[in-house]
N, C-alpha and C positions, 0 to 999 in steps of 0.2 A: 676436774680432770684438765677440764680444756684452759682456765687458767693459770694451774700447772706449765704446761707446755706454752701459754705466753710467757710467762715467767721467763721461762728457759731461754726461749729464743730472744726474748731483750737484755738478758743478762748476756748472751752468745754474742749478739749486734753491741753491745756495750763494750764487748772484750776487744771484739773488732775493730773499733774506731780508733779504741785506745792503742792499741799494737800501731796502726793506721798513721796517728798523731806523733808518734814516738819512734817512728820507722823516720816519718819525713824530718823530725825532730833532729835524729843526730843524722842525718843523709846533711841535712843545712851545716851541722855544728862541724862536718868534717870537708864541705866545701872551700873555696878561696874565697876571702872578699871582695877581691877584686873583679872578680868570676861574674858575681852579683851585679854590682855597677856594671858591667862592660856589657851585659847582657841588659840594661835596661831595664831588670827586675825588683828594684826597690835595693834594700842592704841586707848582708847577711845577719846585722844587726835586729832589723826590723823581723825579718821573719823565724829569727829565734826566737823573739816575744812571742809574735802570734802565733806560731803553731807550740809554744812552750804554756801559752792559757790555752790552747786547744786540747793537748792531754791535763790538764788538770781542770778544765770543766767535764770533759770524759770522764772524770775519774769521779766527779763533785756530783753532777745532777744529774738527775734520770734523763734518760735516754728519749722521752716522750718531751724534754722540754726545749725551745729552742737555741738554748747555747750550746746544747753538744752538736745539734746538727750546724751551726755556724761553724764550729771547729772541724768539722769531718765536712765544708765546704772546702774551710782555708787550706785541711791538708791535701784535698783534690786537686784546690789549683796551684799549691806547689807542687806535687808528685808530677802532674800534668803538664805543667806550663813551665814553671819555674827548673825545675830538678833538667830538664831536656835541654832548655837553654842553656843551664849555666854547664852542661856539662860537655856539651857540644863543644864551647870554649874553652874549656880545659882537656880535652884532645878524649873525650872517653871519660877513662876513668881514673888520669891522672887528678890529682891533685884533690881525692877524695878516695877515703877508707884507704890509702896507704900503697894500692896497685897499681903498677900502670907497666910502660915499655921498659922501665929502668932496670927489669930482673929477665936476663936473657931477651935474646936476639936485639931488634935495631935499639938503638936507644937517641935523644936529641943530646948533640954537642952543644960549646958555648957561643956557636954561630949556625943551626940550626941541627940537621938531621943528620946524624952519623950513620953512614953507611958500611964502617968498614976500611977505608981507604979508597973505593971505588972514585 
């Protein structure tokens, strides 16, 4: 009975780590390439490769091996360090996921913020 609970917990942990790596991979895929270089956080291709490997490794290997743990660390580093730096350079959600200031409210014009003629 105890082993069944442990196996269930490990399966749940494996799903959580896969979801973490998948979210980080999709987020990195939708960010702009130049923002990674401007933030000094390697390149977009580097993070896509690392996070893709993290996702595959977390799927293929047991959670008790070292490779899924390394993938989890890479995903956490992206989400805690790289993502906020890239997001700050692109102005919040602009440049990622297709949402931003352009819909409703104030938007940027060709020479800077457009305030409606003020």
